[in-house]
C-alpha positions in Angstrom: 100.2 100.0 110.3 99.4 99.1 107.3 97.5 95.8 106.5 98.8 94.8 103.3 100.3 91.9 101.7 101.5 89.3 104.4 100.1 91.2 107.2 96.5 91.0 105.8 97.0 87.7 105.4 97.5 86.7 108.7 95.0 88.6 110.3 92.5 87.2 107.9 93.7 83.8 108.4 93.3 84.8 112.2 89.8 85.5 111.4 90.2 89.1 112.2 90.1 90.9 109.0 86.6 92.2 109.7 87.5 93.6 113.2 90.5 95.0 111.6 88.4 96.9 109.2 86.0 98.5 112.0 89.2 99.7 114.1 91.0 100.9 110.7 91.8 104.7 110.0 89.4 106.2 107.6 91.6 107.5 104.9 90.1 107.9 101.3 94.0 108.1 99.8 96.2 111.0 99.0 96.0 114.0 96.9 98.5 116.2 95.5 97.4 119.8 95.0 99.0 122.6 93.2 99.4 126.5 94.9 95.9 127.2 93.7 94.4 124.2 95.0 94.0 122.3 92.2 94.0 118.2 92.4 97.0 117.5 90.0 97.1 113.4 90.9 95.7 111.5 93.2 95.5 107.5 94.5 92.6 106.1 96.5 93.1 103.9 99.2 91.1 101.2 97.2 93.2 101.5 94.1 95.0 98.4 93.3 92.9 96.2 95.3 94.2 98.0 98.8 97.9 97.1 97.8 99.0 100.4 96.4 100.7 103.7 97.6 98.1 103.8 100.2 96.7 100.7 102.4 92.8 100.0 102.2 93.5 99.1 106.1 95.5 101.4 108.4 95.4 100.5 112.0 97.1 102.5 115.0 99.7 100.0 116.6 98.1 100.0 120.0 94.4 99.5 118.5 96.2 96.4 116.7 98.0 95.3 119.8 94.6 95.6 121.7 92.6 93.9 119.2 95.1 91.3 119.1 95.4 91.0 123.0 91.4 90.6 123.3 91.1 88.0 120.9 94.3 85.7 121.8 94.0 86.3 125.4 93.0 82.7 126.0 95.7 81.0 123.9 98.7 83.0 124.5 101.4 83.4 127.3 102.4 87.0 127.5 105.5 87.9 129.1 105.8 91.7 129.9 109.1 93.5 131.0 111.4 90.7 130.3 113.9 90.3 127.9 116.5 88.1 126.4 120.2 88.2 128.3 121.9 85.5 126.0 121.4 83.3 123.7 122.9 79.7 124.2 
C-alpha cells in the first residue's frame, strides 16, 4: 500500500510515520530500459517529494495492519468475523 497524500497525513498525525518508514519496502524507483538494457527513463522514489509515480513509503498490507493493531490495541475494540446484515 502506498502511503501518500491523506494516508501519509493520517499516519503522521497518529505518530506512526517513523514506524511506517521502518517497515516500508525498500524501493529506489522505477526504470524503463530498452532491449540492450540501457536505461531510457527513470523515476526515483524521492522525486516529487515522495508523492510521485513511485511512493516514498510503500508497506505490505499485512505489515500496516500489524502496525495499526500493535499501536492501537488498548484504544480500539476490534470485531472480527462480523458483518452488517442490514441498515436501519
